[in-house]
N, CA, C, O and the ligand as a Tripos MOL2 file, in Angstrom:
@<TRIPOS>MOLECULE
protein
  293   291    74     0     0
PROTEIN
NO_CHARGES

@<TRIPOS>ATOM
      1 N         -12.2840    3.8190   -9.9800 N.3       1 MET1
      2 CA        -13.0590    2.7580   -9.3060 C.3       1 MET1
      3 C         -13.1860    3.0610   -7.8190 C.2       1 MET1
      4 O         -12.2160    3.4220   -7.1530 O.2       1 MET1
      5 N         -14.3590    2.9100   -7.3390 N.am      2 LYS2
      6 CA        -14.6480    3.2520   -5.9410 C.3       2 LYS2
      7 C         -13.8120    2.4060   -4.9810 C.2       2 LYS2
      8 O         -13.2860    2.9080   -3.9870 O.2       2 LYS2
      9 N         -13.7040    1.1520   -5.2880 N.am      3 GLU3
     10 CA        -12.9890    0.2310   -4.3970 C.3       3 GLU3
     11 C         -11.5220    0.6320   -4.2460 C.2       3 GLU3
     12 O         -10.9680    0.6080   -3.1470 O.2       3 GLU3
     13 N         -10.9050    1.0020   -5.3740 N.am      4 VAL4
     14 CA         -9.5100    1.4320   -5.3630 C.3       4 VAL4
     15 C          -9.3460    2.6650   -4.4970 C.2       4 VAL4
     16 O          -8.4180    2.7590   -3.6940 O.2       4 VAL4
     17 N         -10.2660    3.6150   -4.6720 N.am      5 HIS5
     18 CA        -10.2230    4.8600   -3.9260 C.3       5 HIS5
     19 C         -10.2870    4.6050   -2.4230 C.2       5 HIS5
     20 O          -9.5260    5.1870   -1.6510 O.2       5 HIS5
     21 N         -11.1890    3.7440   -2.0280 N.am      6 ASN6
     22 CA        -11.3230    3.4200   -0.6040 C.3       6 ASN6
     23 C         -10.0650    2.7860   -0.0570 C.2       6 ASN6
     24 O          -9.6350    3.0940    1.0550 O.2       6 ASN6
     25 N          -9.4790    1.9070   -0.8340 N.am      7 THR7
     26 CA         -8.2430    1.2440   -0.4210 C.3       7 THR7
     27 C          -7.1440    2.2680   -0.2250 C.2       7 THR7
     28 O          -6.3540    2.1850    0.7160 O.2       7 THR7
     29 N          -7.1060    3.2320   -1.1250 N.am      8 GLU8
     30 CA         -6.1060    4.2840   -1.0720 C.3       8 GLU8
     31 C          -6.2420    5.0950    0.2160 C.2       8 GLU8
     32 O          -5.2510    5.3590    0.8970 O.2       8 GLU8
     33 N          -7.4400    5.4770    0.5370 N.am      9 ILE9
     34 CA         -7.6960    6.2440    1.7600 C.3       9 ILE9
     35 C          -7.2800    5.4310    2.9870 C.2       9 ILE9
     36 O          -6.6450    5.9550    3.9010 O.2       9 ILE9
     37 N          -7.6320    4.1870    2.9990 N.am     10 ALA10
     38 CA         -7.2660    3.3260    4.1220 C.3      10 ALA10
     39 C          -5.7540    3.2730    4.2700 C.2      10 ALA10
     40 O          -5.2270    3.3170    5.3810 O.2      10 ALA10
     41 N          -5.0660    3.1790    3.1460 N.am     11 ALA11
     42 CA         -3.6080    3.1140    3.1710 C.3      11 ALA11
     43 C          -3.0240    4.4150    3.6940 C.2      11 ALA11
     44 O          -2.1140    4.4000    4.5230 O.2      11 ALA11
     45 N          -3.5350    5.5280    3.2190 N.am     12 ILE12
     46 CA         -3.0330    6.8320    3.6590 C.3      12 ILE12
     47 C          -3.2750    7.0190    5.1530 C.2      12 ILE12
     48 O          -2.3930    7.4780    5.8790 O.2      12 ILE12
     49 N          -4.4430    6.6690    5.5970 N.am     13 GLN13
     50 CA         -4.7390    6.7950    7.0290 C.3      13 GLN13
     51 C          -3.8140    5.9100    7.8460 C.2      13 GLN13
     52 O          -3.3410    6.2980    8.9150 O.2      13 GLN13
     53 N          -3.5690    4.7380    7.3370 N.am     14 TYR14
     54 CA         -2.6750    3.8300    8.0480 C.3      14 TYR14
     55 C          -1.2840    4.4450    8.1680 C.2      14 TYR14
     56 O          -0.6760    4.4170    9.2390 O.2      14 TYR14
     57 N          -0.7880    4.9950    7.0770 N.am     15 TYR15
     58 CA          0.5610    5.5440    7.1060 C.3      15 TYR15
     59 C           0.6400    6.8260    7.9310 C.2      15 TYR15
     60 O           1.6530    7.0950    8.5760 O.2      15 TYR15
     61 N          -0.4050    7.5930    7.9090 N.am     16 GLU16
     62 CA         -0.4020    8.8050    8.7170 C.3      16 GLU16
     63 C          -0.3250    8.4740   10.1980 C.2      16 GLU16
     64 O           0.2970    9.1910   10.9810 O.2      16 GLU16
     65 N          -0.9460    7.4130   10.5500 N.am     17 ASN17
     66 CA         -0.8910    7.0020   11.9480 C.3      17 ASN17
     67 C           0.4380    6.3550   12.3010 C.2      17 ASN17
     68 O           0.9090    6.4750   13.4320 O.2      17 ASN17
     69 N           1.0290    5.6860   11.3620 N.am     18 ALA18
     70 CA          2.1270    4.7890   11.7040 C.3      18 ALA18
     71 C           3.5270    5.3530   11.4500 C.2      18 ALA18
     72 O           4.4600    5.0190   12.1800 O.2      18 ALA18
     73 N           3.6900    6.2040   10.4290 N.am     19 VAL19
     74 CA          5.0430    6.5990   10.0610 C.3      19 VAL19
     75 C           5.1920    8.1080    9.8800 C.2      19 VAL19
     76 O           4.2080    8.8470    9.8650 O.2      19 VAL19
     77 N           6.4140    8.5370    9.7470 N.am     20 SER20
     78 CA          6.6940    9.9590    9.5750 C.3      20 SER20
     79 C           6.3840   10.4410    8.1630 C.2      20 SER20
     80 O           6.1520    9.6340    7.2630 O.2      20 SER20
     81 N           6.3820   11.7560    7.9730 N.am     21 ILE21
     82 CA          6.0870   12.3500    6.6680 C.3      21 ILE21
     83 C           7.1140   11.9070    5.6220 C.2      21 ILE21
     84 O           6.7690   11.6480    4.4690 O.2      21 ILE21
     85 N           8.3490   11.8270    6.0310 N.am     22 LYS22
     86 CA          9.4140   11.4060    5.1230 C.3      22 LYS22
     87 C           9.1490    9.9980    4.5840 C.2      22 LYS22
     88 O           9.3130    9.7350    3.3920 O.2      22 LYS22
     89 N           8.7520    9.1330    5.4520 N.am     23 GLN23
     90 CA          8.4550    7.7630    5.0390 C.3      23 GLN23
     91 C           7.2220    7.7240    4.1470 C.2      23 GLN23
     92 O           7.1230    6.8900    3.2470 O.2      23 GLN23
     93 N           6.2800    8.6320    4.4030 N.am     24 LYS24
     94 CA          5.0730    8.6810    3.5990 C.3      24 LYS24
     95 C           5.4000    9.0730    2.1570 C.2      24 LYS24
     96 O           4.7990    8.5530    1.2170 O.2      24 LYS24
     97 N           6.3510    9.9890    1.9850 N.am     25 ASP25
     98 CA          6.7970   10.3510    0.6430 C.3      25 ASP25
     99 C           7.3580    9.1450   -0.0940 C.2      25 ASP25
    100 O           7.1040    8.9440   -1.2820 O.2      25 ASP25
    101 N           8.1110    8.3660    0.6250 N.am     26 TYR26
    102 CA          8.6750    7.1460    0.0480 C.3      26 TYR26
    103 C           7.5510    6.2080   -0.3720 C.2      26 TYR26
    104 O           7.5880    5.6120   -1.4490 O.2      26 TYR26
    105 N           6.5750    6.0910    0.4790 N.am     27 VAL27
    106 CA          5.4350    5.2280    0.1780 C.3      27 VAL27
    107 C           4.7270    5.6810   -1.0850 C.2      27 VAL27
    108 O           4.3300    4.8580   -1.9110 O.2      27 VAL27
    109 N           4.5690    6.9970   -1.2380 N.am     28 LYS28
    110 CA          3.9360    7.5520   -2.4300 C.3      28 LYS28
    111 C           4.6650    7.1050   -3.6980 C.2      28 LYS28
    112 O           4.0380    6.7420   -4.6930 O.2      28 LYS28
    113 N           5.9940    7.1360   -3.6470 N.am     29 LEU29
    114 CA          6.7930    6.7120   -4.7990 C.3      29 LEU29
    115 C           6.5620    5.2430   -5.1230 C.2      29 LEU29
    116 O           6.6460    4.8240   -6.2770 O.2      29 LEU29
    117 N           6.2750    4.4890   -4.1050 N.am     30 GLN30
    118 CA          6.1000    3.0490   -4.2750 C.3      30 GLN30
    119 C           4.6790    2.6770   -4.6870 C.2      30 GLN30
    120 O           4.3640    1.4980   -4.8430 O.2      30 GLN30
    121 N           3.8240    3.6820   -4.8610 N.am     31 CYS31
    122 CA          2.4040    3.4190   -5.0670 C.3      31 CYS31
    123 C           1.9900    3.3850   -6.5310 C.2      31 CYS31
    124 O           0.7990    3.3220   -6.8380 O.2      31 CYS31
    125 N           2.9660    3.4250   -7.4400 N.am     32 HIS32
    126 CA          2.6240    3.3620   -8.8540 C.3      32 HIS32
    127 C           3.3310    2.1920   -9.5290 C.2      32 HIS32
    128 O           4.4650    1.8450   -9.1970 O.2      32 HIS32
    129 N           2.6280    1.6010  -10.4800 N.am     33 CYS33
    130 CA          3.1590    0.4570  -11.1990 C.3      33 CYS33
    131 C           4.4190    0.8540  -11.9770 C.2      33 CYS33
    132 O           4.4390    1.8890  -12.6430 O.2      33 CYS33
    133 N           5.4580    0.0380  -11.8920 N.am     34 VAL34
    134 CA          6.6970    0.3420  -12.6080 C.3      34 VAL34
    135 C           6.5440    0.1500  -14.1170 C.2      34 VAL34
    136 O           7.3310    0.6840  -14.8990 O.2      34 VAL34
    137 N           5.5430   -0.6020  -14.5150 N.am     35 LEU35
    138 CA          5.3450   -0.8940  -15.9350 C.3      35 LEU35
    139 C           4.4760    0.1560  -16.6340 C.2      35 LEU35
    140 O           4.8000    0.5980  -17.7370 O.2      35 LEU35
    141 N           3.3840    0.5510  -15.9980 N.am     36 CYS36
    142 CA          2.4410    1.4420  -16.6870 C.3      36 CYS36
    143 C           2.1080    2.6940  -15.8820 C.2      36 CYS36
    144 O           1.3150    3.5250  -16.3260 O.2      36 CYS36
    145 N           2.7050    2.8330  -14.7090 N.am     37 ASN37
    146 CA          2.5240    4.0170  -13.8570 C.3      37 ASN37
    147 C           1.0940    4.1920  -13.3400 C.2      37 ASN37
    148 O           0.7210    5.2790  -12.8970 O.2      37 ASN37
    149 N           0.3180    3.1530  -13.3940 N.am     38 THR38
    150 CA         -1.0210    3.2030  -12.8060 C.3      38 THR38
    151 C          -0.8980    3.1250  -11.2880 C.2      38 THR38
    152 O          -0.0110    2.4570  -10.7550 O.2      38 THR38
    153 N          -1.7960    3.8130  -10.6090 N.am     39 GLN39
    154 CA         -1.7960    3.7300   -9.1560 C.3      39 GLN39
    155 C          -2.0990    2.3010   -8.7210 C.2      39 GLN39
    156 O          -3.0630    1.6790   -9.1690 O.2      39 GLN39
    157 N          -1.2550    1.8120   -7.8460 N.am     40 LEU40
    158 CA         -1.4130    0.4370   -7.3940 C.3      40 LEU40
    159 C          -2.5590    0.3130   -6.3990 C.2      40 LEU40
    160 O          -2.8690    1.2380   -5.6490 O.2      40 LEU40
    161 N          -3.1660   -0.8480   -6.4210 N.am     41 GLU41
    162 CA         -4.1430   -1.1890   -5.4080 C.3      41 GLU41
    163 C          -3.4040   -1.7580   -4.2110 C.2      41 GLU41
    164 O          -2.6790   -2.7470   -4.3300 O.2      41 GLU41
    165 N          -3.5850   -1.1460   -3.0870 N.am     42 LEU42
    166 CA         -2.8960   -1.6110   -1.8960 C.3      42 LEU42
    167 C          -3.8950   -2.2420   -0.9410 C.2      42 LEU42
    168 O          -4.9830   -1.7200   -0.7000 O.2      42 LEU42
    169 N          -3.4940   -3.3540   -0.4230 N.am     43 LYS43
    170 CA         -4.3380   -4.0000    0.5790 C.3      43 LYS43
    171 C          -3.4850   -4.3470    1.7830 C.2      43 LYS43
    172 O          -2.3140   -4.7060    1.6560 O.2      43 LYS43
    173 N          -4.0740   -4.2370    2.9180 N.am     44 TYR44
    174 CA         -3.3420   -4.5640    4.1340 C.3      44 TYR44
    175 C          -4.0720   -5.6350    4.9020 C.2      44 TYR44
    176 O          -5.2820   -5.5720    5.1190 O.2      44 TYR44
    177 N          -3.3050   -6.6120    5.3040 N.am     45 GLU45
    178 CA         -3.8680   -7.6700    6.1270 C.3      45 GLU45
    179 C          -3.1410   -7.6640    7.4500 C.2      45 GLU45
    180 O          -1.9120   -7.6810    7.5030 O.2      45 GLU45
    181 N          -3.8960   -7.6410    8.4920 N.am     46 LYS46
    182 CA         -3.2630   -7.6920    9.8050 C.3      46 LYS46
    183 C          -2.9900   -9.1580   10.1350 C.2      46 LYS46
    184 O          -3.9120   -9.9620   10.2780 O.2      46 LYS46
    185 N          -1.7160   -9.4820   10.2530 N.am     47 LEU47
    186 CA         -1.3460  -10.8690   10.5210 C.3      47 LEU47
    187 C          -1.5860  -11.2050   11.9860 C.2      47 LEU47
    188 O          -2.1790  -12.2310   12.3180 O.2      47 LEU47
    189 N          -1.1140  -10.3240   12.8470 N.am     48 ASP48
    190 CA         -1.3600  -10.4550   14.2820 C.3      48 ASP48
    191 C          -1.1510   -9.0790   14.8890 C.2      48 ASP48
    192 O          -1.1640   -8.0880   14.1590 O.2      48 ASP48
    193 N          -0.9630   -8.9830   16.1660 N.am     49 CYS49
    194 CA         -0.8210   -7.6670   16.8120 C.3      49 CYS49
    195 C           0.4720   -6.9700   16.4230 C.2      49 CYS49
    196 O           0.6140   -5.7700   16.6580 O.2      49 CYS49
    197 N           1.4070   -7.6850   15.8390 N.am     50 PHE50
    198 CA          2.7300   -7.1140   15.6260 C.3      50 PHE50
    199 C           3.1150   -6.9550   14.1620 C.2      50 PHE50
    200 O           4.1360   -6.3400   13.8550 O.2      50 PHE50
    201 N           2.3260   -7.4900   13.2710 N.am     51 GLU51
    202 CA          2.7150   -7.4530   11.8600 C.3      51 GLU51
    203 C           1.5440   -7.1540   10.9320 C.2      51 GLU51
    204 O           0.4220   -7.6180   11.1370 O.2      51 GLU51
    205 N           1.8470   -6.3520    9.8930 N.am     52 ILE52
    206 CA          0.8560   -6.0880    8.8480 C.3      52 ILE52
    207 C           1.4370   -6.5400    7.5170 C.2      52 ILE52
    208 O           2.5880   -6.2410    7.1970 O.2      52 ILE52
    209 N           0.6470   -7.2490    6.7580 N.am     53 LYS53
    210 CA          1.0890   -7.7040    5.4460 C.3      53 LYS53
    211 C           0.5500   -6.7520    4.3960 C.2      53 LYS53
    212 O          -0.6450   -6.4540    4.3730 O.2      53 LYS53
    213 N           1.4330   -6.2720    3.5230 N.am     54 GLU54
    214 CA          1.0290   -5.3630    2.4600 C.3      54 GLU54
    215 C           0.9920   -6.1050    1.1330 C.2      54 GLU54
    216 O           1.9410   -6.7980    0.7650 O.2      54 GLU54
    217 N          -0.1140   -5.9500    0.4230 N.am     55 LEU55
    218 CA         -0.2300   -6.5430   -0.9020 C.3      55 LEU55
    219 C          -0.4640   -5.4170   -1.8920 C.2      55 LEU55
    220 O          -1.4110   -4.6450   -1.7450 O.2      55 LEU55
    221 N           0.3830   -5.3200   -2.8840 N.am     56 ALA56
    222 CA          0.2060   -4.2910   -3.9060 C.3      56 ALA56
    223 C           0.0380   -4.9600   -5.2570 C.2      56 ALA56
    224 O           0.8040   -5.8540   -5.6180 O.2      56 ALA56
    225 N          -0.9770   -4.5180   -6.0070 N.am     57 SER57
    226 CA         -1.1630   -5.0660   -7.3470 C.3      57 SER57
    227 C          -1.6140   -3.9740   -8.2930 C.2      57 SER57
    228 O          -2.2460   -3.0000   -7.8830 O.2      57 SER57
    229 N          -1.2830   -4.1450   -9.5690 N.am     58 CYS58
    230 CA         -1.6570   -3.1660  -10.5780 C.3      58 CYS58
    231 C          -2.9570   -3.6090  -11.2400 C.2      58 CYS58
    232 O          -3.0210   -4.6970  -11.8110 O.2      58 CYS58
    233 N          -4.0000   -2.7700  -11.1700 N.am     59 PRO59
    234 CA         -5.2790   -3.1220  -11.7850 C.3      59 PRO59
    235 C          -5.1890   -3.1720  -13.3080 C.2      59 PRO59
    236 O          -6.0020   -3.8240  -13.9650 O.2      59 PRO59
    237 N          -4.1910   -2.4760  -13.8670 N.am     60 GLN60
    238 CA         -4.0040   -2.4150  -15.3120 C.3      60 GLN60
    239 C          -3.3210   -3.6730  -15.8440 C.2      60 GLN60
    240 O          -3.8080   -4.3090  -16.7790 O.2      60 GLN60
    241 N          -2.2000   -4.0160  -15.2450 N.am     61 CYS61
    242 CA         -1.4060   -5.1650  -15.7100 C.3      61 CYS61
    243 C          -1.8290   -6.4710  -15.0510 C.2      61 CYS61
    244 O          -1.4340   -7.5520  -15.4860 O.2      61 CYS61
    245 N          -2.6250   -6.3630  -14.0120 N.am     62 GLN62
    246 CA         -3.0350   -7.5570  -13.2670 C.3      62 GLN62
    247 C          -1.8370   -8.3050  -12.6940 C.2      62 GLN62
    248 O          -1.8210   -9.5340  -12.6440 O.2      62 GLN62
    249 N          -0.8370   -7.5400  -12.2630 N.am     63 ILE63
    250 CA          0.2940   -8.1940  -11.6270 C.3      63 ILE63
    251 C           0.3670   -7.8000  -10.1640 C.2      63 ILE63
    252 O          -0.0260   -6.7000   -9.7750 O.2      63 ILE63
    253 N           0.8640   -8.6970   -9.3860 N.am     64 ARG64
    254 CA          1.1210   -8.3640   -7.9970 C.3      64 ARG64
    255 C           2.5660   -7.9080   -7.9010 C.2      64 ARG64
    256 O           3.4890   -8.6730   -8.1810 O.2      64 ARG64
    257 N           2.7560   -6.6600   -7.5040 N.am     65 THR65
    258 CA          4.1090   -6.1190   -7.5190 C.3      65 THR65
    259 C           4.8760   -6.4360   -6.2480 C.2      65 THR65
    260 O           6.1020   -6.5480   -6.2690 O.2      65 THR65
    261 N           4.1720   -6.5790   -5.1620 N.am     66 ARG66
    262 CA          4.8970   -6.9330   -3.9480 C.3      66 ARG66
    263 C           3.9790   -7.4540   -2.8550 C.2      66 ARG66
    264 O           2.7890   -7.1490   -2.7890 O.2      66 ARG66
    265 N           4.5790   -8.2300   -2.0310 N.am     67 THR67
    266 CA          3.9300   -8.6570   -0.8030 C.3      67 THR67
    267 C           4.9520   -8.5000    0.2930 C.2      67 THR67
    268 O           6.0220   -9.1080    0.2590 O.2      67 THR67
    269 N           4.6200   -7.6920    1.2490 N.am     68 LYS68
    270 CA          5.6020   -7.3640    2.2740 C.3      68 LYS68
    271 C           4.9570   -7.4590    3.6430 C.2      68 LYS68
    272 O           3.7550   -7.2370    3.7930 O.2      68 LYS68
    273 N           5.7340   -7.7800    4.6030 N.am     69 ALA69
    274 CA          5.2160   -7.7620    5.9680 C.3      69 ALA69
    275 C           5.9310   -6.6820    6.7490 C.2      69 ALA69
    276 O           7.1600   -6.6010    6.7370 O.2      69 ALA69
    277 N           5.1640   -5.8590    7.4240 N.am     70 TYR70
    278 CA          5.7390   -4.7980    8.2450 C.3      70 TYR70
    279 C           5.5300   -5.1250    9.7160 C.2      70 TYR70
    280 O           4.4370   -5.5090   10.1340 O.2      70 TYR70
    281 N           6.5680   -4.9710   10.4730 N.am     71 PRO71
    282 CA          6.3720   -5.1030   11.9240 C.3      71 PRO71
    283 C           5.7690   -3.8310   12.4830 C.2      71 PRO71
    284 O           6.1530   -2.7360   12.0720 O.2      71 PRO71
    285 N           4.8510   -3.9480   13.3920 N.am     72 LEU72
    286 CA          4.2960   -2.7940   14.0940 C.3      72 LEU72
    287 C           5.0690   -2.6160   15.3900 C.2      72 LEU72
    288 O           5.2510   -3.5580   16.1620 O.2      72 LEU72
    289 N           5.5210   -1.3870   15.6120 N.am     73 ASN73
    290 CA          6.2050   -1.2210   16.9000 C.3      73 ASN73
    291 C           5.8570    0.0930   17.5820 C.2      73 ASN73
    292 O           6.3550    0.3730   18.6720 O.2      73 ASN73
    293 ZN          0.7930   -1.7320  -14.4280 Zn       74 ZN74
@<TRIPOS>BOND
     1     1     2 1
     2     2     3 1
     3     3     4 2
     4     3     5 am
     5     5     6 1
     6     6     7 1
     7     7     8 2
     8     7     9 am
     9     9    10 1
    10    10    11 1
    11    11    12 2
    12    11    13 am
    13    13    14 1
    14    14    15 1
    15    15    16 2
    16    15    17 am
    17    17    18 1
    18    18    19 1
    19    19    20 2
    20    19    21 am
    21    21    22 1
    22    22    23 1
    23    23    24 2
    24    23    25 am
    25    25    26 1
    26    26    27 1
    27    27    28 2
    28    27    29 am
    29    29    30 1
    30    30    31 1
    31    31    32 2
    32    31    33 am
    33    33    34 1
    34    34    35 1
    35    35    36 2
    36    35    37 am
    37    37    38 1
    38    38    39 1
    39    39    40 2
    40    39    41 am
    41    41    42 1
    42    42    43 1
    43    43    44 2
    44    43    45 am
    45    45    46 1
    46    46    47 1
    47    47    48 2
    48    47    49 am
    49    49    50 1
    50    50    51 1
    51    51    52 2
    52    51    53 am
    53    53    54 1
    54    54    55 1
    55    55    56 2
    56    55    57 am
    57    57    58 1
    58    58    59 1
    59    59    60 2
    60    59    61 am
    61    61    62 1
    62    62    63 1
    63    63    64 2
    64    63    65 am
    65    65    66 1
    66    66    67 1
    67    67    68 2
    68    67    69 am
    69    69    70 1
    70    70    71 1
    71    71    72 2
    72    71    73 am
    73    73    74 1
    74    74    75 1
    75    75    76 2
    76    75    77 am
    77    77    78 1
    78    78    79 1
    79    79    80 2
    80    79    81 am
    81    81    82 1
    82    82    83 1
    83    83    84 2
    84    83    85 am
    85    85    86 1
    86    86    87 1
    87    87    88 2
    88    87    89 am
    89    89    90 1
    90    90    91 1
    91    91    92 2
    92    91    93 am
    93    93    94 1
    94    94    95 1
    95    95    96 2
    96    95    97 am
    97    97    98 1
    98    98    99 1
    99    99   100 2
   100    99   101 am
   101   101   102 1
   102   102   103 1
   103   103   104 2
   104   103   105 am
   105   105   106 1
   106   106   107 1
   107   107   108 2
   108   107   109 am
   109   109   110 1
   110   110   111 1
   111   111   112 2
   112   111   113 am
   113   113   114 1
   114   114   115 1
   115   115   116 2
   116   115   117 am
   117   117   118 1
   118   118   119 1
   119   119   120 2
   120   119   121 am
   121   121   122 1
   122   122   123 1
   123   123   124 2
   124   123   125 am
   125   125   126 1
   126   126   127 1
   127   127   128 2
   128   127   129 am
   129   129   130 1
   130   130   131 1
   131   131   132 2
   132   131   133 am
   133   133   134 1
   134   134   135 1
   135   135   136 2
   136   135   137 am
   137   137   138 1
   138   138   139 1
   139   139   140 2
   140   139   141 am
   141   141   142 1
   142   142   143 1
   143   143   144 2
   144   143   145 am
   145   145   146 1
   146   146   147 1
   147   147   148 2
   148   147   149 am
   149   149   150 1
   150   150   151 1
   151   151   152 2
   152   151   153 am
   153   153   154 1
   154   154   155 1
   155   155   156 2
   156   155   157 am
   157   157   158 1
   158   158   159 1
   159   159   160 2
   160   159   161 am
   161   161   162 1
   162   162   163 1
   163   163   164 2
   164   163   165 am
   165   165   166 1
   166   166   167 1
   167   167   168 2
   168   167   169 am
   169   169   170 1
   170   170   171 1
   171   171   172 2
   172   171   173 am
   173   173   174 1
   174   174   175 1
   175   175   176 2
   176   175   177 am
   177   177   178 1
   178   178   179 1
   179   179   180 2
   180   179   181 am
   181   181   182 1
   182   182   183 1
   183   183   184 2
   184   183   185 am
   185   185   186 1
   186   186   187 1
   187   187   188 2
   188   187   189 am
   189   189   190 1
   190   190   191 1
   191   191   192 2
   192   191   193 am
   193   193   194 1
   194   194   195 1
   195   195   196 2
   196   195   197 am
   197   197   198 1
   198   198   199 1
   199   199   200 2
   200   199   201 am
   201   201   202 1
   202   202   203 1
   203   203   204 2
   204   203   205 am
   205   205   206 1
   206   206   207 1
   207   207   208 2
   208   207   209 am
   209   209   210 1
   210   210   211 1
   211   211   212 2
   212   211   213 am
   213   213   214 1
   214   214   215 1
   215   215   216 2
   216   215   217 am
   217   217   218 1
   218   218   219 1
   219   219   220 2
   220   219   221 am
   221   221   222 1
   222   222   223 1
   223   223   224 2
   224   223   225 am
   225   225   226 1
   226   226   227 1
   227   227   228 2
   228   227   229 am
   229   229   230 1
   230   230   231 1
   231   231   232 2
   232   231   233 am
   233   233   234 1
   234   234   235 1
   235   235   236 2
   236   235   237 am
   237   237   238 1
   238   238   239 1
   239   239   240 2
   240   239   241 am
   241   241   242 1
   242   242   243 1
   243   243   244 2
   244   243   245 am
   245   245   246 1
   246   246   247 1
   247   247   248 2
   248   247   249 am
   249   249   250 1
   250   250   251 1
   251   251   252 2
   252   251   253 am
   253   253   254 1
   254   254   255 1
   255   255   256 2
   256   255   257 am
   257   257   258 1
   258   258   259 1
   259   259   260 2
   260   259   261 am
   261   261   262 1
   262   262   263 1
   263   263   264 2
   264   263   265 am
   265   265   266 1
   266   266   267 1
   267   267   268 2
   268   267   269 am
   269   269   270 1
   270   270   271 1
   271   271   272 2
   272   271   273 am
   273   273   274 1
   274   274   275 1
   275   275   276 2
   276   275   277 am
   277   277   278 1
   278   278   279 1
   279   279   280 2
   280   279   281 am
   281   281   282 1
   282   282   283 1
   283   283   284 2
   284   283   285 am
   285   285   286 1
   286   286   287 1
   287   287   288 2
   288   287   289 am
   289   289   290 1
   290   290   291 1
   291   291   292 2
@<TRIPOS>SUBSTRUCTURE
     1 MET1         2 RESIDUE 1 A MET
     2 LYS2         6 RESIDUE 1 A LYS
     3 GLU3        10 RESIDUE 1 A GLU
     4 VAL4        14 RESIDUE 1 A VAL
     5 HIS5        18 RESIDUE 1 A HIS
     6 ASN6        22 RESIDUE 1 A ASN
     7 THR7        26 RESIDUE 1 A THR
     8 GLU8        30 RESIDUE 1 A GLU
     9 ILE9        34 RESIDUE 1 A ILE
    10 ALA10       38 RESIDUE 1 A ALA
    11 ALA11       42 RESIDUE 1 A ALA
    12 ILE12       46 RESIDUE 1 A ILE
    13 GLN13       50 RESIDUE 1 A GLN
    14 TYR14       54 RESIDUE 1 A TYR
    15 TYR15       58 RESIDUE 1 A TYR
    16 GLU16       62 RESIDUE 1 A GLU
    17 ASN17       66 RESIDUE 1 A ASN
    18 ALA18       70 RESIDUE 1 A ALA
    19 VAL19       74 RESIDUE 1 A VAL
    20 SER20       78 RESIDUE 1 A SER
    21 ILE21       82 RESIDUE 1 A ILE
    22 LYS22       86 RESIDUE 1 A LYS
    23 GLN23       90 RESIDUE 1 A GLN
    24 LYS24       94 RESIDUE 1 A LYS
    25 ASP25       98 RESIDUE 1 A ASP
    26 TYR26      102 RESIDUE 1 A TYR
    27 VAL27      106 RESIDUE 1 A VAL
    28 LYS28      110 RESIDUE 1 A LYS
    29 LEU29      114 RESIDUE 1 A LEU
    30 GLN30      118 RESIDUE 1 A GLN
    31 CYS31      122 RESIDUE 1 A CYS
    32 HIS32      126 RESIDUE 1 A HIS
    33 CYS33      130 RESIDUE 1 A CYS
    34 VAL34      134 RESIDUE 1 A VAL
    35 LEU35      138 RESIDUE 1 A LEU
    36 CYS36      142 RESIDUE 1 A CYS
    37 ASN37      146 RESIDUE 1 A ASN
    38 THR38      150 RESIDUE 1 A THR
    39 GLN39      154 RESIDUE 1 A GLN
    40 LEU40      158 RESIDUE 1 A LEU
    41 GLU41      162 RESIDUE 1 A GLU
    42 LEU42      166 RESIDUE 1 A LEU
    43 LYS43      170 RESIDUE 1 A LYS
    44 TYR44      174 RESIDUE 1 A TYR
    45 GLU45      178 RESIDUE 1 A GLU
    46 LYS46      182 RESIDUE 1 A LYS
    47 LEU47      186 RESIDUE 1 A LEU
    48 ASP48      190 RESIDUE 1 A ASP
    49 CYS49      194 RESIDUE 1 A CYS
    50 PHE50      198 RESIDUE 1 A PHE
    51 GLU51      202 RESIDUE 1 A GLU
    52 ILE52      206 RESIDUE 1 A ILE
    53 LYS53      210 RESIDUE 1 A LYS
    54 GLU54      214 RESIDUE 1 A GLU
    55 LEU55      218 RESIDUE 1 A LEU
    56 ALA56      222 RESIDUE 1 A ALA
    57 SER57      226 RESIDUE 1 A SER
    58 CYS58      230 RESIDUE 1 A CYS
    59 PRO59      234 RESIDUE 1 A PRO
    60 GLN60      238 RESIDUE 1 A GLN
    61 CYS61      242 RESIDUE 1 A CYS
    62 GLN62      246 RESIDUE 1 A GLN
    63 ILE63      250 RESIDUE 1 A ILE
    64 ARG64      254 RESIDUE 1 A ARG
    65 THR65      258 RESIDUE 1 A THR
    66 ARG66      262 RESIDUE 1 A ARG
    67 THR67      266 RESIDUE 1 A THR
    68 LYS68      270 RESIDUE 1 A LYS
    69 ALA69      274 RESIDUE 1 A ALA
    70 TYR70      278 RESIDUE 1 A TYR
    71 PRO71      282 RESIDUE 1 A PRO
    72 LEU72      286 RESIDUE 1 A LEU
    73 ASN73      290 RESIDUE 1 A ASN
    74 ZN74       293 GROUP 0 **** ****
């Protein structure tokens, strides 16, 4: 799906700018559904200048696997 692909690129670009390679590997591990191993749809919402909210959901199971807020520093 085109939309998923775009979201993925946005996520990768975000992480490349924000974190180290080691952390990016960790992120990769977190990018698949624990139930069916489908690549998760990741969405990021900027809460304010200091925090980003991450929403991950599986397009296959239709479950939201996590909602997390990251501080930007
Ligand atoms: Zn799934």
